Every structure is written in C-alpha cells, then in structure tokens.
C-alpha positions, 0 to 999 in steps of 0.5 A: 206727870201732871201730879208732879207739876201740880205738887211742885207748883204747890210747894213753890206757892207754900215756899213763897207764902212762908217767905212772906211770913218770915219777912213780916215776922222779921220786920215785926220783931225788929220794929216791935220786939223791944217795945213789947220788952222782948230780951235783946238776944231774942230780938237781935238773934231771932231776927238773924235766924229769920234772915237765915230762913229768908235766905233759905226760902229765896234760894229754894224759890230759885233752885226749886228742883234741888233737894232741901239739904243742897238748898240749905248748904247754898243758903248757908254759903250765901249767908256767910258770904253776906256776913263776911262782906260786912268786913269790906268798907267803902264810903258808898257801901257804908252809906248804904248800910246806914239806910234801913234797907242797907241795914236789913239786907247787908247789916252793919257790923260783922258778928260770928254769932250772926252766922250761928243764928243764920245756920239755925234759921236755915236749919229750921226752914229746911226742916219745915220746907214743904218740899221735904214734907211732900217728898216723905208724904206717902203716895196713895 
C-alpha cells in the first residue's frame, strides 16, 4: 500500500514538473520564437500544442486516479470548449482577451487549426505521462 501511495505522489510530482516545463517552453516560444527566426507555423501551432499539453497536465493533476486515456479525452473536450468560447463576444471579455493573460489563457481568434494543435499536444502529453510509464514498468 505504501508503495502505491509513494508511486502516485512521485507521478504527481513529475506531472507538476512537466506542467511547469511546458508553461516555460510555451512562454519562451511565444516570446522568443520569432526573434530566433523560427517559422510562423512553429511559433503559432507549437505554442498551441504546448497549450494542449498544459491542459492535459492540469487535468491530470486534478483527476490523478484516472487513466491517461480518460484524462486525454477530458483535456480535449476542455481545450475545444475554450476554443469554441472564442466565438462568444462581450465587451468585458474582448477587453480581457486583449491583455497578455487573456490572450494566453483564452486566445483571441477562433481557429480550427488550433484544435488540431491542441489534440497533438494532448496526445504527446498523454504518451509521455509519468502515470503511463509507471503502469507499464515491470514490478520486481
């Protein structure tokens, strides 16, 4: 029993570390991507893929006992909901979207391509989820 709890807390710590790394990579990509002459598609959709991975990791931290595939589906629904929310406009919401925080959290413009990038980021995060590796690691 103690080993199971220890493994879960280790997995959650790794998920948190991965979340912080993904956030830093996403911010760095958006801040410095063009400055180091990365192509638009890498900066734009790489950032969206990292945002999708971030959503996966946030959901994984909140529903730690769920299987990675279930977490991925929940994260994809959440990411698509946020993208669809961009179609809703009110003055206060549009003003928030013009801030750096609003742009990073909610985005500004609806894009079907973003949904594809989110799905790729979520799939990558799921594939590298520490819980998946802990589950398939042989026990001594």
